[in-house]
PDB file of N, CA, C and O in Angstrom, chain B, residues numbered from 101:
ATOM      1  N   MET B 101      16.572  14.605   9.849  1.00  0.00           N
ATOM      2  CA  MET B 101      16.661  13.513   8.913  1.00  0.00           C
ATOM      3  C   MET B 101      17.892  13.729   8.045  1.00  0.00           C
ATOM      4  O   MET B 101      18.092  14.820   7.512  1.00  0.00           O
ATOM      5  N   ASP B 102      18.707  12.711   7.902  1.00  0.00           N
ATOM      6  CA  ASP B 102      19.937  12.809   7.131  1.00  0.00           C
ATOM      7  C   ASP B 102      19.678  13.179   5.679  1.00  0.00           C
ATOM      8  O   ASP B 102      20.466  13.906   5.074  1.00  0.00           O
ATOM      9  N   ALA B 103      18.583  12.686   5.116  1.00  0.00           N
ATOM     10  CA  ALA B 103      18.274  12.988   3.719  1.00  0.00           C
ATOM     11  C   ALA B 103      18.110  14.485   3.513  1.00  0.00           C
ATOM     12  O   ALA B 103      18.605  15.036   2.529  1.00  0.00           O
ATOM     13  N   LEU B 104      17.424  15.142   4.428  1.00  0.00           N
ATOM     14  CA  LEU B 104      17.239  16.594   4.294  1.00  0.00           C
ATOM     15  C   LEU B 104      18.563  17.335   4.393  1.00  0.00           C
ATOM     16  O   LEU B 104      18.796  18.284   3.645  1.00  0.00           O
ATOM     17  N   ARG B 105      19.426  16.920   5.299  1.00  0.00           N
ATOM     18  CA  ARG B 105      20.739  17.561   5.421  1.00  0.00           C
ATOM     19  C   ARG B 105      21.554  17.377   4.133  1.00  0.00           C
ATOM     20  O   ARG B 105      22.232  18.296   3.674  1.00  0.00           O
ATOM     21  N   TYR B 106      21.472  16.189   3.574  1.00  0.00           N
ATOM     22  CA  TYR B 106      22.195  15.900   2.341  1.00  0.00           C
ATOM     23  C   TYR B 106      21.686  16.783   1.198  1.00  0.00           C
ATOM     24  O   TYR B 106      22.477  17.393   0.478  1.00  0.00           O
ATOM     25  N   ILE B 107      20.372  16.846   1.038  1.00  0.00           N
ATOM     26  CA  ILE B 107      19.783  17.659  -0.030  1.00  0.00           C
ATOM     27  C   ILE B 107      20.083  19.137   0.209  1.00  0.00           C
ATOM     28  O   ILE B 107      20.434  19.864  -0.720  1.00  0.00           O
ATOM     29  N   LYS B 108      19.941  19.576   1.463  1.00  0.00           N
ATOM     30  CA  LYS B 108      20.144  20.983   1.801  1.00  0.00           C
ATOM     31  C   LYS B 108      21.569  21.439   1.514  1.00  0.00           C
ATOM     32  O   LYS B 108      21.784  22.581   1.107  1.00  0.00           O
ATOM     33  N   ALA B 109      22.543  20.557   1.724  1.00  0.00           N
ATOM     34  CA  ALA B 109      23.932  20.914   1.468  1.00  0.00           C
ATOM     35  C   ALA B 109      24.152  21.251  -0.005  1.00  0.00           C
ATOM     36  O   ALA B 109      24.986  22.093  -0.340  1.00  0.00           O
ATOM     37  N   ASP B 110      23.404  20.591  -0.872  1.00  0.00           N
ATOM     38  CA  ASP B 110      23.544  20.808  -2.314  1.00  0.00           C
ATOM     39  C   ASP B 110      22.640  21.935  -2.803  1.00  0.00           C
ATOM     40  O   ASP B 110      23.054  22.779  -3.598  1.00  0.00           O
ATOM     41  N   LYS B 111      21.382  21.935  -2.311  1.00  0.00           N
ATOM     42  CA  LYS B 111      20.405  22.912  -2.808  1.00  0.00           C
ATOM     43  C   LYS B 111      19.322  23.114  -1.746  1.00  0.00           C
ATOM     44  O   LYS B 111      18.388  22.317  -1.657  1.00  0.00           O
ATOM     45  N   PRO B 112      19.439  24.168  -0.943  1.00  0.00           N
ATOM     46  CA  PRO B 112      18.479  24.408   0.147  1.00  0.00           C
ATOM     47  C   PRO B 112      17.018  24.457  -0.290  1.00  0.00           C
ATOM     48  O   PRO B 112      16.148  23.957   0.424  1.00  0.00           O
ATOM     49  N   SER B 113      16.736  25.044  -1.437  1.00  0.00           N
ATOM     50  CA  SER B 113      15.336  25.130  -1.879  1.00  0.00           C
ATOM     51  C   SER B 113      14.767  23.745  -2.191  1.00  0.00           C
ATOM     52  O   SER B 113      13.582  23.496  -1.966  1.00  0.00           O
ATOM     53  N   ALA B 114      15.598  22.853  -2.702  1.00  0.00           N
ATOM     54  CA  ALA B 114      15.148  21.486  -2.984  1.00  0.00           C
ATOM     55  C   ALA B 114      14.836  20.750  -1.692  1.00  0.00           C
ATOM     56  O   ALA B 114      13.893  19.961  -1.637  1.00  0.00           O
ATOM     57  N   ALA B 115      15.625  21.006  -0.648  1.00  0.00           N
ATOM     58  CA  ALA B 115      15.375  20.376   0.651  1.00  0.00           C
ATOM     59  C   ALA B 115      14.036  20.830   1.211  1.00  0.00           C
ATOM     60  O   ALA B 115      13.274  20.024   1.747  1.00  0.00           O
ATOM     61  N   LYS B 116      13.754  22.113   1.087  1.00  0.00           N
ATOM     62  CA  LYS B 116      12.467  22.632   1.577  1.00  0.00           C
ATOM     63  C   LYS B 116      11.312  22.013   0.801  1.00  0.00           C
ATOM     64  O   LYS B 116      10.317  21.599   1.396  1.00  0.00           O
ATOM     65  N   ASN B 117      11.434  21.948  -0.509  1.00  0.00           N
ATOM     66  CA  ASN B 117      10.371  21.347  -1.337  1.00  0.00           C
ATOM     67  C   ASN B 117      10.165  19.878  -1.002  1.00  0.00           C
ATOM     68  O   ASN B 117       9.032  19.404  -0.924  1.00  0.00           O
ATOM     69  N   PHE B 118      11.270  19.157  -0.804  1.00  0.00           N
ATOM     70  CA  PHE B 118      11.158  17.743  -0.455  1.00  0.00           C
ATOM     71  C   PHE B 118      10.462  17.573   0.893  1.00  0.00           C
ATOM     72  O   PHE B 118       9.600  16.708   1.049  1.00  0.00           O
ATOM     73  N   ARG B 119      10.840  18.400   1.864  1.00  0.00           N
ATOM     74  CA  ARG B 119      10.230  18.292   3.188  1.00  0.00           C
ATOM     75  C   ARG B 119       8.727  18.538   3.132  1.00  0.00           C
ATOM     76  O   ARG B 119       7.953  17.800   3.742  1.00  0.00           O
ATOM     77  N   VAL B 120       8.314  19.565   2.407  1.00  0.00           N
ATOM     78  CA  VAL B 120       6.884  19.861   2.273  1.00  0.00           C
ATOM     79  C   VAL B 120       6.156  18.687   1.621  1.00  0.00           C
ATOM     80  O   VAL B 120       5.087  18.281   2.079  1.00  0.00           O
ATOM     81  N   LYS B 121       6.731  18.153   0.566  1.00  0.00           N
ATOM     82  CA  LYS B 121       6.112  17.018  -0.135  1.00  0.00           C
ATOM     83  C   LYS B 121       6.047  15.787   0.766  1.00  0.00           C
ATOM     84  O   LYS B 121       5.017  15.114   0.823  1.00  0.00           O
ATOM     85  N   ALA B 122       7.133  15.491   1.465  1.00  0.00           N
ATOM     86  CA  ALA B 122       7.161  14.319   2.354  1.00  0.00           C
ATOM     87  C   ALA B 122       6.144  14.472   3.483  1.00  0.00           C
ATOM     88  O   ALA B 122       5.432  13.520   3.803  1.00  0.00           O
ATOM     89  N   GLU B 123       6.068  15.646   4.086  1.00  0.00           N
ATOM     90  CA  GLU B 123       5.101  15.867   5.169  1.00  0.00           C
ATOM     91  C   GLU B 123       3.671  15.709   4.668  1.00  0.00           C
ATOM     92  O   GLU B 123       2.828  15.148   5.369  1.00  0.00           O
ATOM     93  N   ARG B 124       3.391  16.196   3.469  1.00  0.00           N
ATOM     94  CA  ARG B 124       2.039  16.082   2.905  1.00  0.00           C
ATOM     95  C   ARG B 124       1.678  14.620   2.672  1.00  0.00           C
ATOM     96  O   ARG B 124       0.587  14.179   3.033  1.00  0.00           O
ATOM     97  N   ILE B 125       2.585  13.878   2.076  1.00  0.00           N
ATOM     98  CA  ILE B 125       2.323  12.465   1.780  1.00  0.00           C
ATOM     99  C   ILE B 125       2.241  11.638   3.062  1.00  0.00           C
ATOM    100  O   ILE B 125       1.343  10.809   3.208  1.00  0.00           O
ATOM    101  N   LEU B 126       3.172  11.858   3.988  1.00  0.00           N
ATOM    102  CA  LEU B 126       3.167  11.084   5.228  1.00  0.00           C
ATOM    103  C   LEU B 126       1.983  11.432   6.120  1.00  0.00           C
ATOM    104  O   LEU B 126       1.506  10.574   6.862  1.00  0.00           O
ATOM    105  N   SER B 127       1.502  12.663   6.066  1.00  0.00           N
ATOM    106  CA  SER B 127       0.361  13.042   6.904  1.00  0.00           C
ATOM    107  C   SER B 127      -0.912  12.299   6.494  1.00  0.00           C
ATOM    108  O   SER B 127      -1.824  12.137   7.305  1.00  0.00           O
ATOM    109  N   ARG B 128      -0.975  11.854   5.258  1.00  0.00           N
ATOM    110  CA  ARG B 128      -2.136  11.061   4.808  1.00  0.00           C
ATOM    111  C   ARG B 128      -2.274   9.753   5.597  1.00  0.00           C
ATOM    112  O   ARG B 128      -3.366   9.199   5.720  1.00  0.00           O
ATOM    113  N   LEU B 129      -1.154   9.279   6.123  1.00  0.00           N
ATOM    114  CA  LEU B 129      -1.181   8.027   6.881  1.00  0.00           C
ATOM    115  C   LEU B 129      -2.008   8.153   8.157  1.00  0.00           C
ATOM    116  O   LEU B 129      -2.473   7.147   8.693  1.00  0.00           O
ATOM    117  N   GLU B 130      -2.195   9.376   8.648  1.00  0.00           N
ATOM    118  CA  GLU B 130      -3.042   9.574   9.834  1.00  0.00           C
ATOM    119  C   GLU B 130      -4.457   9.101   9.569  1.00  0.00           C
ATOM    120  O   GLU B 130      -5.072   8.459  10.421  1.00  0.00           O
ATOM    121  N   ASP B 131      -4.980   9.416   8.384  1.00  0.00           N
ATOM    122  CA  ASP B 131      -6.344   9.028   8.033  1.00  0.00           C
ATOM    123  C   ASP B 131      -6.409   7.702   7.279  1.00  0.00           C
ATOM    124  O   ASP B 131      -7.412   6.991   7.350  1.00  0.00           O
ATOM    125  N   TYR B 132      -5.346   7.373   6.562  1.00  0.00           N
ATOM    126  CA  TYR B 132      -5.321   6.164   5.734  1.00  0.00           C
ATOM    127  C   TYR B 132      -4.043   5.366   5.998  1.00  0.00           C
ATOM    128  O   TYR B 132      -3.171   5.296   5.131  1.00  0.00           O
ATOM    129  N   PRO B 133      -3.924   4.769   7.175  1.00  0.00           N
ATOM    130  CA  PRO B 133      -2.670   4.090   7.533  1.00  0.00           C
ATOM    131  C   PRO B 133      -2.326   2.890   6.652  1.00  0.00           C
ATOM    132  O   PRO B 133      -1.163   2.492   6.587  1.00  0.00           O
ATOM    133  N   ASP B 134      -3.296   2.320   5.989  1.00  0.00           N
ATOM    134  CA  ASP B 134      -3.012   1.170   5.130  1.00  0.00           C
ATOM    135  C   ASP B 134      -2.871   1.571   3.663  1.00  0.00           C
ATOM    136  O   ASP B 134      -2.932   0.717   2.778  1.00  0.00           O
ATOM    137  N   SER B 135      -2.684   2.850   3.406  1.00  0.00           N
ATOM    138  CA  SER B 135      -2.596   3.315   2.024  1.00  0.00           C
ATOM    139  C   SER B 135      -1.217   3.093   1.404  1.00  0.00           C
ATOM    140  O   SER B 135      -1.046   3.274   0.198  1.00  0.00           O
ATOM    141  N   GLY B 136      -0.253   2.712   2.200  1.00  0.00           N
ATOM    142  CA  GLY B 136       1.075   2.419   1.665  1.00  0.00           C
ATOM    143  C   GLY B 136       1.056   1.104   0.904  1.00  0.00           C
ATOM    144  O   GLY B 136       0.029   0.430   0.818  1.00  0.00           O
ATOM    145  N   SER B 137       2.190   0.759   0.365  1.00  0.00           N
ATOM    146  CA  SER B 137       2.283  -0.488  -0.391  1.00  0.00           C
ATOM    147  C   SER B 137       3.183  -1.480   0.331  1.00  0.00           C
ATOM    148  O   SER B 137       3.958  -1.125   1.219  1.00  0.00           O
ATOM    149  N   LEU B 138       3.050  -2.736  -0.082  1.00  0.00           N
ATOM    150  CA  LEU B 138       3.944  -3.760   0.445  1.00  0.00           C
ATOM    151  C   LEU B 138       5.363  -3.459  -0.028  1.00  0.00           C
ATOM    152  O   LEU B 138       5.567  -2.837  -1.071  1.00  0.00           O
ATOM    153  N   ILE B 139       6.316  -3.902   0.742  1.00  0.00           N
ATOM    154  CA  ILE B 139       7.714  -3.734   0.372  1.00  0.00           C
ATOM    155  C   ILE B 139       8.092  -4.943  -0.482  1.00  0.00           C
ATOM    156  O   ILE B 139       8.104  -6.067   0.020  1.00  0.00           O
ATOM    157  N   PRO B 140       8.401  -4.731  -1.761  1.00  0.00           N
ATOM    158  CA  PRO B 140       8.644  -5.876  -2.651  1.00  0.00           C
ATOM    159  C   PRO B 140       9.698  -6.846  -2.129  1.00  0.00           C
ATOM    160  O   PRO B 140       9.574  -8.057  -2.311  1.00  0.00           O
ATOM    161  N   GLU B 141      10.733  -6.317  -1.481  1.00  0.00           N
ATOM    162  CA  GLU B 141      11.793  -7.190  -0.975  1.00  0.00           C
ATOM    163  C   GLU B 141      11.345  -8.013   0.233  1.00  0.00           C
ATOM    164  O   GLU B 141      11.952  -9.037   0.548  1.00  0.00           O
ATOM    165  N   PHE B 142      10.282  -7.565   0.910  1.00  0.00           N
ATOM    166  CA  PHE B 142       9.789  -8.225   2.120  1.00  0.00           C
ATOM    167  C   PHE B 142       8.256  -8.293   2.099  1.00  0.00           C
ATOM    168  O   PHE B 142       7.605  -7.655   2.927  1.00  0.00           O
ATOM    169  N   PRO B 143       7.673  -9.054   1.171  1.00  0.00           N
ATOM    170  CA  PRO B 143       6.214  -9.056   1.009  1.00  0.00           C
ATOM    171  C   PRO B 143       5.440  -9.601   2.213  1.00  0.00           C
ATOM    172  O   PRO B 143       4.258  -9.292   2.367  1.00  0.00           O
ATOM    173  N   ASP B 144       6.074 -10.397   3.058  1.00  0.00           N
ATOM    174  CA  ASP B 144       5.390 -10.963   4.218  1.00  0.00           C
ATOM    175  C   ASP B 144       5.638 -10.168   5.492  1.00  0.00           C
ATOM    176  O   ASP B 144       5.269 -10.605   6.582  1.00  0.00           O
ATOM    177  N   SER B 145       6.254  -9.016   5.358  1.00  0.00           N
ATOM    178  CA  SER B 145       6.606  -8.186   6.511  1.00  0.00           C
ATOM    179  C   SER B 145       5.386  -7.432   7.030  1.00  0.00           C
ATOM    180  O   SER B 145       4.418  -7.218   6.301  1.00  0.00           O
ATOM    181  N   GLU B 146       5.444  -7.034   8.293  1.00  0.00           N
ATOM    182  CA  GLU B 146       4.394  -6.200   8.877  1.00  0.00           C
ATOM    183  C   GLU B 146       4.556  -4.740   8.462  1.00  0.00           C
ATOM    184  O   GLU B 146       3.708  -3.904   8.775  1.00  0.00           O
ATOM    185  N   PHE B 147       5.638  -4.437   7.762  1.00  0.00           N
ATOM    186  CA  PHE B 147       5.935  -3.071   7.359  1.00  0.00           C
ATOM    187  C   PHE B 147       5.367  -2.767   5.986  1.00  0.00           C
ATOM    188  O   PHE B 147       5.177  -3.661   5.160  1.00  0.00           O
ATOM    189  N   GLN B 148       5.102  -1.498   5.759  1.00  0.00           N
ATOM    190  CA  GLN B 148       4.661  -1.003   4.463  1.00  0.00           C
ATOM    191  C   GLN B 148       5.584   0.140   4.075  1.00  0.00           C
ATOM    192  O   GLN B 148       6.429   0.570   4.860  1.00  0.00           O
ATOM    193  N   GLN B 149       5.409   0.622   2.856  1.00  0.00           N
ATOM    194  CA  GLN B 149       6.231   1.736   2.427  1.00  0.00           C
ATOM    195  C   GLN B 149       5.388   2.812   1.764  1.00  0.00           C
ATOM    196  O   GLN B 149       4.327   2.547   1.199  1.00  0.00           O
ATOM    197  N   VAL B 150       5.891   4.020   1.852  1.00  0.00           N
ATOM    198  CA  VAL B 150       5.363   5.161   1.125  1.00  0.00           C
ATOM    199  C   VAL B 150       6.554   5.745   0.388  1.00  0.00           C
ATOM    200  O   VAL B 150       7.619   5.942   0.974  1.00  0.00           O
ATOM    201  N   ILE B 151       6.378   6.020  -0.881  1.00  0.00           N
ATOM    202  CA  ILE B 151       7.481   6.531  -1.683  1.00  0.00           C
ATOM    203  C   ILE B 151       7.324   8.028  -1.892  1.00  0.00           C
ATOM    204  O   ILE B 151       6.286   8.515  -2.342  1.00  0.00           O
ATOM    205  N   VAL B 152       8.385   8.735  -1.552  1.00  0.00           N
ATOM    206  CA  VAL B 152       8.511  10.156  -1.845  1.00  0.00           C
ATOM    207  C   VAL B 152       9.830  10.247  -2.599  1.00  0.00           C
ATOM    208  O   VAL B 152      10.895  10.394  -1.999  1.00  0.00           O
ATOM    209  N   LYS B 153       9.743  10.157  -3.911  1.00  0.00           N
ATOM    210  CA  LYS B 153      10.948  10.026  -4.742  1.00  0.00           C
ATOM    211  C   LYS B 153      11.983  11.076  -4.400  1.00  0.00           C
ATOM    212  O   LYS B 153      11.657  12.255  -4.263  1.00  0.00           O
ATOM    213  N   PRO B 154      13.220  10.657  -4.262  1.00  0.00           N
ATOM    214  CA  PRO B 154      13.776   9.331  -4.501  1.00  0.00           C
ATOM    215  C   PRO B 154      13.912   8.496  -3.230  1.00  0.00           C
ATOM    216  O   PRO B 154      14.750   7.596  -3.178  1.00  0.00           O
ATOM    217  N   TYR B 155      13.107   8.776  -2.207  1.00  0.00           N
ATOM    218  CA  TYR B 155      13.211   8.068  -0.932  1.00  0.00           C
ATOM    219  C   TYR B 155      12.010   7.168  -0.693  1.00  0.00           C
ATOM    220  O   TYR B 155      10.907   7.424  -1.175  1.00  0.00           O
ATOM    221  N   ARG B 156      12.257   6.107   0.063  1.00  0.00           N
ATOM    222  CA  ARG B 156      11.210   5.172   0.485  1.00  0.00           C
ATOM    223  C   ARG B 156      11.116   5.259   2.012  1.00  0.00           C
ATOM    224  O   ARG B 156      12.109   5.079   2.717  1.00  0.00           O
ATOM    225  N   PHE B 157       9.927   5.532   2.501  1.00  0.00           N
ATOM    226  CA  PHE B 157       9.685   5.607   3.945  1.00  0.00           C
ATOM    227  C   PHE B 157       9.014   4.305   4.366  1.00  0.00           C
ATOM    228  O   PHE B 157       7.939   3.965   3.870  1.00  0.00           O
ATOM    229  N   PHE B 158       9.647   3.582   5.276  1.00  0.00           N
ATOM    230  CA  PHE B 158       9.116   2.319   5.763  1.00  0.00           C
ATOM    231  C   PHE B 158       8.422   2.562   7.090  1.00  0.00           C
ATOM    232  O   PHE B 158       8.951   3.256   7.959  1.00  0.00           O
ATOM    233  N   TYR B 159       7.232   1.987   7.246  1.00  0.00           N
ATOM    234  CA  TYR B 159       6.463   2.228   8.469  1.00  0.00           C
ATOM    235  C   TYR B 159       5.659   1.000   8.844  1.00  0.00           C
ATOM    236  O   TYR B 159       5.471   0.075   8.053  1.00  0.00           O
ATOM    237  N   ARG B 160       5.194   1.028  10.081  1.00  0.00           N
ATOM    238  CA  ARG B 160       4.263  -0.002  10.553  1.00  0.00           C
ATOM    239  C   ARG B 160       3.182   0.702  11.354  1.00  0.00           C
ATOM    240  O   ARG B 160       3.373   1.808  11.859  1.00  0.00           O
ATOM    241  N   VAL B 161       2.052   0.037  11.455  1.00  0.00           N
ATOM    242  CA  VAL B 161       0.925   0.583  12.208  1.00  0.00           C
ATOM    243  C   VAL B 161       0.743  -0.262  13.452  1.00  0.00           C
ATOM    244  O   VAL B 161       0.648  -1.487  13.368  1.00  0.00           O
ATOM    245  N   GLU B 162       0.695   0.385  14.605  1.00  0.00           N
ATOM    246  CA  GLU B 162       0.477  -0.293  15.878  1.00  0.00           C
ATOM    247  C   GLU B 162      -0.638   0.443  16.591  1.00  0.00           C
ATOM    248  O   GLU B 162      -0.492   1.599  16.985  1.00  0.00           O
ATOM    249  N   LYS B 163      -1.757  -0.251  16.750  1.00  0.00           N
ATOM    250  CA  LYS B 163      -2.973   0.358  17.287  1.00  0.00           C
ATOM    251  C   LYS B 163      -3.331   1.539  16.394  1.00  0.00           C
ATOM    252  O   LYS B 163      -3.561   1.339  15.201  1.00  0.00           O
ATOM    253  N   ASN B 164      -3.385   2.733  16.908  1.00  0.00           N
ATOM    254  CA  ASN B 164      -3.722   3.899  16.088  1.00  0.00           C
ATOM    255  C   ASN B 164      -2.505   4.778  15.816  1.00  0.00           C
ATOM    256  O   ASN B 164      -2.644   5.966  15.526  1.00  0.00           O
ATOM    257  N   VAL B 165      -1.317   4.194  15.909  1.00  0.00           N
ATOM    258  CA  VAL B 165      -0.088   4.959  15.744  1.00  0.00           C
ATOM    259  C   VAL B 165       0.672   4.442  14.520  1.00  0.00           C
ATOM    260  O   VAL B 165       0.838   3.236  14.340  1.00  0.00           O
ATOM    261  N   VAL B 166       1.125   5.370  13.690  1.00  0.00           N
ATOM    262  CA  VAL B 166       1.965   5.033  12.546  1.00  0.00           C
ATOM    263  C   VAL B 166       3.410   5.331  12.938  1.00  0.00           C
ATOM    264  O   VAL B 166       3.747   6.462  13.289  1.00  0.00           O
ATOM    265  N   TRP B 167       4.257   4.309  12.875  1.00  0.00           N
ATOM    266  CA  TRP B 167       5.668   4.440  13.237  1.00  0.00           C
ATOM    267  C   TRP B 167       6.511   4.376  11.976  1.00  0.00           C
ATOM    268  O   TRP B 167       6.575   3.331  11.329  1.00  0.00           O
ATOM    269  N   VAL B 168       7.159   5.475  11.617  1.00  0.00           N
ATOM    270  CA  VAL B 168       8.109   5.449  10.514  1.00  0.00           C
ATOM    271  C   VAL B 168       9.399   4.875  11.089  1.00  0.00           C
ATOM    272  O   VAL B 168       9.982   5.431  12.020  1.00  0.00           O
ATOM    273  N   VAL B 169       9.831   3.757  10.521  1.00  0.00           N
ATOM    274  CA  VAL B 169      10.962   3.034  11.099  1.00  0.00           C
ATOM    275  C   VAL B 169      12.237   3.131  10.272  1.00  0.00           C
ATOM    276  O   VAL B 169      13.304   2.714  10.721  1.00  0.00           O
ATOM    277  N   GLY B 170      12.130   3.676   9.075  1.00  0.00           N
ATOM    278  CA  GLY B 170      13.329   3.816   8.268  1.00  0.00           C
ATOM    279  C   GLY B 170      13.069   4.602   7.003  1.00  0.00           C
ATOM    280  O   GLY B 170      11.944   4.675   6.510  1.00  0.00           O
ATOM    281  N   VAL B 171      14.128   5.184   6.495  1.00  0.00           N
ATOM    282  CA  VAL B 171      14.068   5.933   5.243  1.00  0.00           C
ATOM    283  C   VAL B 171      15.292   5.546   4.433  1.00  0.00           C
ATOM    284  O   VAL B 171      16.421   5.615   4.919  1.00  0.00           O
ATOM    285  N   TRP B 172      15.057   5.139   3.196  1.00  0.00           N
ATOM    286  CA  TRP B 172      16.156   4.761   2.323  1.00  0.00           C
ATOM    287  C   TRP B 172      16.019   5.440   0.980  1.00  0.00           C
ATOM    288  O   TRP B 172      14.918   5.655   0.473  1.00  0.00           O
ATOM    289  N   HIS B 173      17.155   5.768   0.425  1.00  0.00           N
ATOM    290  CA  HIS B 173      17.206   6.277  -0.946  1.00  0.00           C
ATOM    291  C   HIS B 173      16.936   5.093  -1.875  1.00  0.00           C
ATOM    292  O   HIS B 173      17.290   3.957  -1.558  1.00  0.00           O
ATOM    293  N   ASP B 174      16.310   5.361  -3.020  1.00  0.00           N
ATOM    294  CA  ASP B 174      16.010   4.285  -3.968  1.00  0.00           C
ATOM    295  C   ASP B 174      17.225   3.448  -4.341  1.00  0.00           C
ATOM    296  O   ASP B 174      17.098   2.260  -4.640  1.00  0.00           O
ATOM    297  N   ALA B 175      18.391   4.058  -4.325  1.00  0.00           N
ATOM    298  CA  ALA B 175      19.601   3.335  -4.717  1.00  0.00           C
ATOM    299  C   ALA B 175      20.108   2.383  -3.646  1.00  0.00           C
ATOM    300  O   ALA B 175      20.974   1.550  -3.913  1.00  0.00           O
ATOM    301  N   GLN B 176      19.569   2.503  -2.428  1.00  0.00           N
ATOM    302  CA  GLN B 176      20.009   1.637  -1.326  1.00  0.00           C
ATOM    303  C   GLN B 176      19.213   0.340  -1.291  1.00  0.00           C
ATOM    304  O   GLN B 176      18.068   0.290  -1.742  1.00  0.00           O
ATOM    305  N   LEU B 177      19.812  -0.678  -0.768  1.00  0.00           N
ATOM    306  CA  LEU B 177      19.139  -1.955  -0.543  1.00  0.00           C
ATOM    307  C   LEU B 177      18.354  -1.855   0.747  1.00  0.00           C
ATOM    308  O   LEU B 177      18.904  -1.484   1.784  1.00  0.00           O
ATOM    309  N   ALA B 178      17.083  -2.180   0.692  1.00  0.00           N
ATOM    310  CA  ALA B 178      16.245  -2.121   1.885  1.00  0.00           C
ATOM    311  C   ALA B 178      16.579  -3.266   2.820  1.00  0.00           C
ATOM    312  O   ALA B 178      16.689  -4.415   2.392  1.00  0.00           O
ATOM    313  N   ARG B 179      16.741  -2.950   4.110  1.00  0.00           N
ATOM    314  CA  ARG B 179      17.030  -3.965   5.126  1.00  0.00           C
ATOM    315  C   ARG B 179      16.128  -3.691   6.313  1.00  0.00           C
ATOM    316  O   ARG B 179      16.200  -2.632   6.937  1.00  0.00           O
ATOM    317  N   ILE B 180      15.289  -4.648   6.612  1.00  0.00           N
ATOM    318  CA  ILE B 180      14.388  -4.495   7.762  1.00  0.00           C
ATOM    319  C   ILE B 180      14.678  -5.582   8.756  1.00  0.00           C
ATOM    320  O   ILE B 180      14.037  -5.648   9.805  1.00  0.00           O
TER     321      ILE B 180
END
């Protein structure tokens, strides 16, 4: 993931902490796939988001599979 490489280049320990936090939050989607929120910019979209500050993980659920389809920094404009 580009975000991890970016963080790691500046501070390796922060990259490790972010990865652990992101994995913990994203793993919840296995049991609670609808626990994310609507994407404010695209409220009628089939996609949802999970926020792991300062990143937004965009995903969709298809059958019993959660597909993470994009990751954006909060400062970026979301485009789906």
